[in-house]
C-alpha positions in Angstrom: 0.0 0.0 0.0 1.2 3.5 -0.7 1.8 6.0 2.0 -0.7 8.4 0.5 -3.4 5.7 0.7 -2.6 4.9 4.3 -2.7 8.6 5.2 -6.0 9.0 3.3 -7.5 6.0 5.1 -6.7 7.5 8.5 -8.4 10.8 7.7 -12.1 11.5 8.0 -12.2 12.1 4.3 -10.8 8.7 3.7 -13.3 7.0 5.9 -16.1 8.9 4.1 -14.8 7.7 0.8 -14.6 4.1 2.0 -18.2 4.5 3.3 -19.4 5.9 0.0 -17.7 3.0 -1.9 -19.3 0.5 0.4 -22.7 2.2 0.0 -22.5 2.2 -3.7 -21.3 -1.5 -3.8 -24.4 -2.4 -1.7 -26.6 -0.3 -4.0 -25.1 -1.9 -7.1 -25.7 -5.5 -5.7 -29.3 -4.7 -4.8 -30.3 -3.0 -8.0 -28.2 -4.6 -10.8 -30.5 -7.6 -11.3 -33.7 -5.4 -11.3 -32.2 -2.8 -13.7 -30.9 -5.5 -16.0 -34.3 -7.3 -16.1 -36.0 -4.0 -16.8 -33.7 -3.1 -19.7 -33.7 -6.7 -21.0 -37.5 -6.5 -21.1 -37.2 -3.4 -23.3 -34.2 -4.5 -25.4 -34.2 -7.9 -27.2 -30.4 -8.0 -27.4 -28.8 -9.4 -24.3 -25.4 -7.9 -25.0 -26.8 -4.5 -25.7 -28.9 -4.7 -22.5 -25.7 -5.5 -20.6 -24.0 -2.4 -22.2 -27.0 -0.1 -21.3 -27.1 -1.5 -17.8 -23.4 -0.7 -17.5 -24.0 2.8 -18.7 -26.8 3.3 -16.2 -24.6 2.3 -13.3 -21.7 4.4 -14.6 -24.0 7.4 -14.6 -25.3 6.5 -11.1 -21.7 6.2 -9.9 -20.7 9.6 -11.1 -23.9 11.2 -9.6 -24.1 9.0 -6.4 -22.7 11.7 -4.1 -25.4 14.1 -5.4 -28.3 11.7 -4.6 -30.8 13.4 -2.3 -33.1 11.1 -0.4 -35.5 14.0 0.2 -36.2 14.3 -3.5 -36.8 10.6 -4.4 -36.3 7.1 -3.2 -33.1 5.4 -4.3 -35.1 2.9 -6.4 -36.9 5.8 -8.1 -33.6 7.6 -8.8 -31.9 4.6 -10.4 -34.9 3.7 -12.5 -35.2 7.2 -13.7 -31.6 7.0 -14.8 -32.3 3.6 -16.5 -35.4 5.0 -18.2 -33.6 8.1 -19.5 -30.6 6.0 -20.7 -33.1 3.8 -22.6 -34.7 6.9 -24.1 -31.3 8.2 -25.1 -30.5 4.8 -26.7 -33.7 4.8 -28.7 -33.2 8.4 -29.9 -29.7 7.7 -31.1 -30.6 4.3 -32.6 -34.0 4.7 -34.1 -33.6 1.8 -36.4 -35.9 -0.5 -34.4 -35.5 -3.8 -32.4 -33.3 -6.7 -33.5 -33.1 -10.2 -32.2 -29.6 -11.7 -31.5 -28.7 -14.7 -33.6 -27.6 -16.5 -30.5 -30.9 -15.8 -28.9 -32.8 -17.2 -31.9 -30.6 -20.4 -31.9 -30.7 -21.1 -28.1 -31.3 -24.7 -27.5 -34.2 -25.7 -25.2 -33.5 -26.9 -21.7 -32.9 -30.6 -21.4 -35.7 -31.3 -19.0 -38.4 -30.1 -21.4 -39.7 -32.2 -24.3 -39.2 -30.7 -27.8 -42.9 -30.1 -28.1 -43.0 -28.2 -24.7 -40.0 -26.1 -25.7 -41.7 -25.1 -29.0 -44.9 -24.3 -27.3 -43.2 -22.1 -24.7 -41.1 -20.4 -27.3 -44.2 -19.6 -29.4 -46.1 -18.3 -26.4 -43.1 -16.1 -25.5 -43.1 -14.7 -29.1 -46.8 -14.2 -29.0 -46.6 -12.4 -25.7 -43.9 -10.1 -27.1 -46.2 -9.4 -30.1 -49.1 -8.6 -27.8 -46.9 -6.3 -25.7 -45.7 -4.5 -28.9 -49.3 -3.6 -29.6 -49.6 -1.7 -26.4 -49.0 2.1 -26.4 -45.5 3.2 -25.3 -46.7 4.4 -21.8 -48.5 1.0 -21.3 -45.3 -0.9 -22.4 -43.3 1.2 -20.0 -45.5 0.6 -17.0 -45.8 -3.2 -17.8 -42.1 -3.5 -18.0 -41.5 -1.6 -14.8 -44.2 -3.7 -13.0 -43.3 -7.1 -14.2 -39.6 -7.0 -15.2 -38.3 -4.6 -12.6 -40.9 -5.8 -10.0 -41.7 -2.2 -8.9 -44.8 -1.2 -6.9 -47.3 1.1 -8.4 -46.1 3.8 -6.1 -42.5 3.4 -7.3 -43.6 3.4 -10.9 -45.7 6.6 -10.3 -42.6 8.3 -8.7 -40.4 7.2 -11.6 -42.7 8.3 -14.4 -44.2 11.4 -12.6 -47.7 10.0 -12.6 -50.2 9.5 -9.9 -50.4 6.1 -8.3 -54.0 5.7 -9.3 -53.2 6.6 -12.9 -50.5 3.9 -12.9 -53.0 1.4 -11.6 -55.6 2.3 -14.2 -53.1 2.1 -17.1 -51.7 -1.2 -15.8 -55.1 -2.7 -15.4 -56.1 -1.8 -18.9 -52.8 -2.9 -20.4 -53.0 -6.3 -18.6 -56.6 -6.7 -19.8 -55.5 -6.0 -23.4 -52.7 -8.5 -23.1 -55.0 -11.1 -21.6 -57.6 -10.6 -24.4 -55.0 -10.7 -27.1 -53.2 -13.7 -25.7 -56.4 -15.6 -25.1 -57.6 -14.8 -28.6 -54.4 -16.2 -30.0 -54.3 -19.4 -27.8 -58.0 -20.2 -28.6 -57.8 -19.2 -32.3 
């Protein structure tokens, strides 16, 4: 260890820096899976979702010392960063969604029969088609609710909507999805 590091560690500033690093590490461990699921739900490319998730946490790291708990909950703050990063991505890459070749060629799990794997894959594709029919706000709320596992209150804070408005939009979106999906499975 360098002498500067030892001196820094003995000072109050050094202890504060270590505490900030530990706090961010705990924050990262808690929110990484949720942010990745949220972004993966919106992006069909696993590697791109990883890159965007990385960008989200890079932004969070640079602004972590400026986070103010009085303005928003930590979950709201990080999901806002994630949402804005996704919006930036879509603006800069307005060429649409792509499916990774690896994703298309994934082999089914060994414990499933080939028929079951095909049925589940087709149901997944159909669900994605049904979700694509929803309006962008509905898609956003559905992805925050089911991929990021956020509460209606957290979604409302993230999107700047009332909690009751989130509930109404979510109810209608789920009803549309259920009707579309049932129409497909019975048709």
